[in-house]
C-alpha positions as a printed NumPy array, in Angstrom:
array([[-49.408, 127.18 , -29.12 ],
       [-49.699, 123.557, -28.096],
       [-53.471, 123.963, -27.757],
       [-53.67 , 125.327, -31.321],
       [-51.602, 122.434, -32.641],
       [-53.831, 119.934, -30.825],
       [-56.933, 121.502, -32.351],
       [-55.388, 121.375, -35.816],
       [-54.456, 117.72 , -35.313],
       [-58.042, 116.938, -34.307],
       [-59.378, 118.694, -37.391],
       [-57.01 , 116.745, -39.641],
       [-58.004, 113.449, -37.989],
       [-61.685, 114.336, -38.353],
       [-61.205, 114.988, -42.053],
       [-59.342, 111.711, -42.524],
       [-62.195, 109.855, -40.821],
       [-64.879, 111.475, -42.962],
       [-68.368, 109.942, -42.787],
       [-68.087, 109.464, -46.55 ],
       [-65.183, 107.072, -46.031],
       [-66.864, 103.643, -45.93 ],
       [-63.647, 101.625, -45.821],
       [-63.168,  98.896, -43.224],
       [-60.751, 100.185, -40.563],
       [-58.275,  97.591, -39.363],
       [-57.836,  97.602, -35.6  ],
       [-60.978,  99.662, -34.979],
       [-63.988,  97.722, -36.271],
       [-65.655,  95.13 , -34.016],
       [-66.286,  92.985, -37.082],
       [-63.789,  91.407, -39.506],
       [-63.189,  91.615, -43.267],
       [-62.561,  88.847, -45.788],
       [-61.4  ,  89.01 , -49.406],
       [-61.5  ,  85.908, -51.603],
       [-61.153,  85.293, -55.324],
       [-63.324,  82.768, -57.176],
       [-62.229,  81.664, -60.642],
       [-64.064,  79.184, -62.836],
       [-62.009,  76.372, -64.353],
       [-61.468,  76.96 , -68.075],
       [-63.253,  73.718, -68.988],
       [-66.375,  74.539, -66.939],
       [-67.27 ,  78.216, -67.183],
       [-71.021,  77.743, -67.769],
       [-72.082,  77.251, -64.128],
       [-72.322,  79.952, -61.518],
       [-70.683,  78.728, -58.32 ],
       [-71.419,  79.414, -54.665],
       [-68.585,  78.664, -52.234],
       [-69.917,  78.428, -48.679],
       [-67.857,  78.987, -45.533],
       [-69.485,  78.581, -42.111],
       [-68.49 ,  79.621, -38.618],
       [-67.534,  77.027, -36.049],
       [-68.621,  77.017, -32.437],
       [-66.357,  76.642, -29.409],
       [-66.403,  72.855, -29.845],
       [-65.268,  73.   , -33.466],
       [-68.662,  72.12 , -34.958],
       [-70.569,  74.062, -37.587],
       [-72.914,  76.645, -36.132],
       [-76.511,  76.545, -37.315],
       [-76.87 ,  77.787, -40.888],
       [-78.045,  81.39 , -40.957],
       [-77.162,  85.032, -41.27 ],
       [-73.968,  86.207, -39.554],
       [-72.777,  82.597, -39.342],
       [-71.932,  82.14 , -43.015],
       [-69.696,  83.682, -45.655],
       [-70.624,  82.97 , -49.269],
       [-68.519,  83.747, -52.324],
       [-70.559,  83.645, -55.536],
       [-69.231,  83.774, -59.069],
       [-71.191,  85.816, -61.614],
       [-73.114,  87.495, -58.804],
       [-72.6  ,  91.016, -60.076],
       [-71.273,  92.02 , -56.665],
       [-67.682,  90.909, -57.217],
       [-64.666,  92.922, -58.296],
       [-62.986,  91.989, -61.557],
       [-59.381,  93.028, -62.136],
       [-57.972,  93.05 , -65.694],
       [-55.385,  90.313, -66.173],
       [-56.487,  88.256, -63.145],
       [-58.89 ,  85.319, -63.619],
       [-62.273,  85.284, -61.92 ],
       [-63.612,  87.877, -59.535],
       [-63.032,  88.947, -55.965],
       [-65.689,  88.954, -53.271],
       [-65.222,  91.345, -50.369],
       [-67.315,  90.963, -47.252],
       [-67.552,  92.2  , -43.684],
       [-68.12 ,  89.192, -41.413],
       [-68.4  ,  88.215, -37.792],
       [-65.   ,  87.346, -36.257],
       [-64.337,  83.686, -35.623],
       [-63.137,  80.432, -37.141],
       [-64.655,  79.395, -40.462],
       [-64.497,  76.11 , -42.372],
       [-65.427,  75.254, -45.943],
       [-68.882,  73.672, -45.939],
       [-69.58 ,  73.106, -49.627],
       [-69.652,  74.442, -53.156],
       [-72.81 ,  74.579, -55.256],
       [-73.026,  74.903, -59.045],
       [-75.996,  76.161, -61.012],
       [-76.202,  75.799, -64.8  ],
       [-78.986,  77.71 , -66.538],
       [-80.095,  76.166, -69.83 ],
       [-83.079,  78.074, -71.15 ],
       [-85.991,  77.421, -68.807],
       [-84.264,  74.509, -67.101],
       [-81.741,  74.788, -64.273],
       [-79.212,  72.023, -63.64 ],
       [-77.547,  71.83 , -60.247],
       [-74.504,  70.107, -58.788],
       [-73.782,  69.813, -55.095],
       [-70.261,  69.687, -53.792],
       [-70.697,  69.083, -50.1  ],
       [-67.526,  68.161, -48.247],
       [-68.479,  65.143, -46.195],
       [-65.032,  65.22 , -44.695],
       [-64.419,  65.511, -41.963],
       [-61.185,  67.186, -43.201],
       [-61.792,  70.566, -44.851],
       [-60.003,  73.94 , -45.284],
       [-60.457,  76.494, -42.515],
       [-59.333,  79.974, -41.473],
       [-59.576,  82.283, -38.491],
       [-60.214,  86.025, -38.486],
       [-60.122,  88.212, -35.38 ],
       [-62.107,  91.374, -34.519],
       [-60.818,  94.371, -36.448],
       [-58.762,  92.174, -38.789],
       [-58.803,  91.999, -42.602],
       [-57.667,  88.793, -44.312],
       [-57.142,  87.522, -47.848],
       [-57.858,  83.864, -48.647],
       [-56.376,  83.792, -52.14 ],
       [-58.023,  82.729, -55.398],
       [-60.056,  79.514, -55.369],
       [-60.805,  77.569, -58.539],
       [-64.33 ,  76.148, -58.886],
       [-65.018,  73.248, -61.231],
       [-67.35 ,  70.374, -62.086],
       [-66.061,  66.825, -61.765],
       [-68.537,  64.171, -62.946],
       [-71.503,  66.361, -61.944],
       [-69.914,  67.076, -58.569],
       [-69.02 ,  70.693, -57.768],
       [-65.49 ,  71.178, -56.431],
       [-63.278,  74.02 , -55.29 ],
       [-59.6  ,  74.235, -54.411],
       [-57.168,  76.957, -53.469],
       [-55.344,  77.949, -56.618],
       [-52.975,  80.705, -55.543],
       [-52.516,  83.344, -52.845],
       [-50.218,  86.017, -54.266],
       [-49.615,  89.416, -52.704],
       [-49.644,  90.943, -56.204],
       [-53.275,  89.832, -56.743],
       [-54.314,  91.385, -53.436],
       [-52.523,  94.637, -54.245],
       [-54.333,  94.79 , -57.591],
       [-57.688,  94.501, -55.806],
       [-56.709,  97.224, -53.357],
       [-55.725,  99.527, -56.212],
       [-59.046,  98.851, -57.925],
       [-61.433,  99.492, -55.023],
       [-59.418, 100.547, -51.927],
       [-61.775,  98.733, -49.502],
       [-59.645,  98.697, -46.347],
       [-57.788, 101.261, -44.24 ],
       [-54.843,  99.325, -42.803],
       [-52.986,  96.102, -43.441],
       [-54.545,  92.95 , -44.911],
       [-53.123,  89.599, -43.833],
       [-52.805,  86.68 , -46.268],
       [-53.932,  83.622, -44.317],
       [-53.339,  79.935, -44.728],
       [-56.365,  77.628, -44.876],
       [-55.208,  74.489, -43.06 ],
       [-57.391,  71.394, -43.054],
       [-59.258,  70.605, -39.878],
       [-61.803,  67.952, -38.98 ],
       [-65.384,  69.201, -38.81 ],
       [-68.28 ,  66.697, -38.718],
       [-70.889,  66.922, -41.478],
       [-74.476,  65.655, -41.527],
       [-75.751,  66.764, -44.954],
       [-79.274,  68.12 , -45.39 ],
       [-81.189,  70.156, -47.953],
       [-81.544,  73.867, -47.256],
       [-85.281,  73.668, -47.829],
       [-87.892,  71.589, -49.64 ],
       [-87.773,  73.857, -52.698],
       [-84.008,  73.622, -53.159],
       [-81.696,  70.86 , -54.272],
       [-78.804,  72.543, -52.499],
       [-77.256,  70.679, -49.59 ],
       [-75.145,  71.918, -46.705],
       [-73.554,  70.294, -43.671]])
């Protein structure tokens, strides 16, 4: 009888972990998962904003810019999740575990055939940061992006459990608990440079 029960339990577990279930599994995945909201300030909704977070190395410096070392949250990207009654949109991303710090925010304003840009590099060294461990899912809250005298800015606006629960109800992206994290300031050196010769965008 115990053997039959064990087989039934295995079948139930196999069904629960269906290949069609693409959710991030807390405590099982080798990667990590981040949810962040980006909301445009009411007075500056024309630009699309890119909020860039970058991983830090063991010495607390930014790792070289590149795939798997960055986490970007873009407004008006078409990839975000919008929830009725909550400003902005939520970006959900699987990332490499580690410590991340806010590098910069970049604004792009499209005006017909002309694009206007505004960099918002944080020369610092103090800047918000967060840590996410393997198999962990975290929520960074909603960040408000704005333009201030042609300088792109971003700040943490709110980090409410009710906003996170609304996102979960809308898309159900994670199997397991999601931790709301603080984003304390930490000192990270910055030596600004342009991403490439064809772009006005700067990063640390």
